[in-house]
C-alpha positions in Angstrom: 181.9 204.2 273.8 182.6 207.0 271.3 182.3 206.5 267.6 183.2 208.5 264.5 180.0 207.7 262.5 176.5 207.0 264.0 173.8 205.8 261.6 170.2 206.2 262.8 167.2 204.7 261.0 163.6 203.9 261.6 163.8 200.1 261.0 166.1 197.2 261.1 167.4 196.8 257.5 167.1 200.5 256.6 170.7 201.1 257.3 171.9 198.2 255.2 169.8 199.3 252.2 170.7 203.0 252.3 174.2 203.5 253.8 175.6 200.1 254.6 178.4 200.6 252.0 179.4 203.9 253.6 179.7 202.3 257.0 181.9 199.6 255.5 184.1 202.2 253.9 184.3 204.1 257.2 185.4 200.9 259.0 188.0 200.3 256.3 189.5 203.7 257.0 189.7 202.8 260.7 186.7 204.7 261.8 184.5 203.5 264.6 180.8 203.1 263.6 177.5 202.3 265.3 173.9 201.9 264.4 170.7 202.9 266.2 167.4 201.4 265.0 164.6 203.5 266.3 162.0 200.6 266.2 161.9 196.9 266.5 159.9 196.6 263.2 157.1 194.9 265.0 154.4 196.3 262.6 156.1 195.0 259.5 154.1 192.7 257.2 156.8 190.1 256.9 158.8 188.4 259.7 158.6 189.5 263.3 160.5 191.7 265.8 162.4 188.6 267.2 163.4 187.4 263.7 164.5 190.9 262.6 166.6 191.3 265.8 168.6 188.2 264.9 168.9 189.3 261.3 170.1 192.8 262.4 172.7 191.3 264.7 174.2 189.2 261.9 174.2 192.1 259.5 175.9 194.3 262.1 178.8 191.8 262.2 179.2 192.0 258.4 179.1 195.8 258.5 181.8 195.9 261.2 180.0 198.3 263.6 181.1 198.5 267.2 177.6 198.6 268.5 174.0 198.3 267.4 171.1 199.4 269.7 167.4 199.7 269.5 165.5 202.7 270.9 162.2 200.8 271.2 160.0 203.5 269.6 156.6 202.2 268.2 156.9 200.9 264.7 154.8 202.8 262.1 154.1 205.4 264.9 157.4 207.3 265.3 156.8 210.9 266.4 159.2 213.8 266.8 158.3 215.1 270.3 160.3 216.7 273.1 160.3 213.2 274.8 161.5 211.2 271.8 164.1 213.9 271.0 165.5 213.7 274.6 165.6 209.9 274.5 167.5 209.9 271.2 169.7 212.8 272.4 170.9 210.7 275.3 172.0 207.9 273.1 173.7 210.3 270.7 175.6 211.8 273.6 176.7 208.4 274.8 178.2 207.6 271.4 179.5 211.2 270.9 179.8 210.8 267.1 181.3 213.5 264.8 179.0 212.4 261.9 175.4 211.2 262.2 173.6 209.6 259.2 169.9 210.1 259.1 167.1 208.9 256.8 165.9 210.8 253.7 163.9 213.9 254.5 161.2 213.0 252.0 160.8 209.3 252.5 157.9 207.2 251.3 157.3 205.6 254.7 155.9 208.0 257.3 158.4 206.6 259.9 161.2 207.6 257.5 160.1 211.2 257.1 159.4 211.6 260.9 162.7 209.9 261.7 164.7 212.3 259.5 163.4 215.3 261.5 163.7 213.5 264.8 167.4 212.6 264.2 168.3 216.1 263.1 166.4 217.7 266.0 167.9 215.2 268.5 171.4 216.1 267.3 170.7 219.7 268.2 169.1 218.9 271.5 172.0 216.7 272.4 174.1 219.9 272.7 171.7 221.5 275.2 173.2 220.7 278.6 170.0 221.3 280.6 168.0 218.8 278.6 168.4 215.2 280.0 171.4 216.4 282.1 172.3 212.9 283.3 174.5 212.5 280.2 177.1 215.1 279.2 176.1 217.3 276.3 177.5 216.5 272.8 176.4 217.9 269.5 177.6 216.1 266.3 179.5 218.2 263.8 177.5 217.1 260.7 174.2 215.4 259.8 174.0 213.5 256.5 170.7 212.4 255.0 170.5 209.3 252.9 168.8 209.7 249.5 169.4 206.2 248.0 166.3 205.2 245.9 164.9 208.7 246.1 165.0 209.5 242.4 162.3 212.1 242.9 164.5 214.0 245.3 167.1 216.7 244.5 170.6 215.9 243.2 172.8 214.6 246.0 175.4 216.8 247.7 177.9 214.1 247.3 178.3 210.3 246.6 180.4 207.9 248.5 182.3 205.4 246.4 181.4 201.9 247.7 182.7 199.9 244.8 185.2 197.9 246.9 182.6 197.0 249.5 179.4 196.7 247.5 179.3 192.9 247.6 179.6 192.9 251.4 176.8 195.5 251.6 174.6 193.0 249.6 175.7 190.3 252.0 174.4 192.4 254.9 171.1 193.0 253.1 170.8 189.3 252.5 170.8 188.7 256.2 167.2 189.9 256.2 165.7 186.8 254.6 162.4 187.4 256.3 162.1 190.8 254.5 163.8 190.4 251.2 163.9 186.7 250.2 161.2 187.0 247.5 160.7 190.8 247.7 160.6 193.2 244.8 160.2 196.3 246.9 160.9 197.4 250.5 160.9 200.7 252.4 162.2 203.3 249.9 163.0 200.7 247.2 160.4 201.1 244.6 159.4 198.0 242.5 160.7 197.6 239.0 159.6 194.0 238.4 163.1 192.8 239.3 164.2 191.0 242.6 165.0 193.6 245.3 168.7 192.8 245.3 168.9 193.6 241.6 167.2 196.9 242.2 169.7 197.7 245.0 172.6 196.9 242.6 171.2 199.0 239.8 170.6 202.0 242.0 174.1 201.8 243.4 175.5 201.6 239.9 173.5 204.6 238.9 174.8 206.7 241.7 178.3 205.3 241.2 178.1 206.6 237.6 177.6 210.1 238.8 181.2 210.0 240.3 182.6 207.8 237.6 182.8 204.7 239.8 181.1 201.3 239.7 178.9 201.7 242.8 177.9 204.6 245.1 175.7 205.8 247.9 174.3 209.4 247.8 173.8 211.9 250.6 172.3 215.3 251.1 173.4 218.0 253.5 171.6 221.2 254.3 174.9 223.2 254.2 177.0 223.7 251.1 180.2 221.7 251.0 183.5 223.6 251.3 186.6 223.3 249.0 189.9 224.9 249.9 192.0 223.8 247.0 190.1 223.4 243.7 193.0 221.5 242.1 192.1 218.5 244.4 188.5 218.3 243.1 187.6 214.8 242.0 185.3 213.5 239.2 186.3 214.5 235.7 184.1 216.8 233.7 184.9 215.0 230.5 
């Protein structure tokens, strides 16, 4: 099953918080999308792995993904090793995405930081035919790192306009009642004293304002973006 965009994150609910709107926009453009959760979230303070699996399944329907799988790595103990890179590389090859979305490189949760490096390295390893040769080699074209909620990080490379799908993104986030029902913070979402869903809305509004839209999701790439025709550049200076 090949897809256009594969989003990989450490925990069930990370995708919804950081790039759920982008997956919704991709689906609206007719792109096939999928999600890989690296852990079952069994070490989380709230809920359980079983509850979170049900929540993730319901959120996946809202996001319109073609598949959602779990790699089964240990929660709060993700490591970037040759073994974990090979396991993730096999899944990446199976989905054969052009674009892979990875966590922020400087996340607050240690699993997020480790997962960011693991995903990037696994994408490279997926192109090495002699590693895990049971699955044909495939190297994604581009890796994007989410930076939503990371106000201490560098300015994003670009922002995706999610204005038209933002309420559906929130609907997907709401699926995780075990995590967010009374929460004011979660993962990379720092507390402000407001309910978590309000923080999500305000952050999306902030990033949307950078591209003169109502809501946005930001990303960073290691490489500089290319422009062929400067007259097509969007976002007004004035």
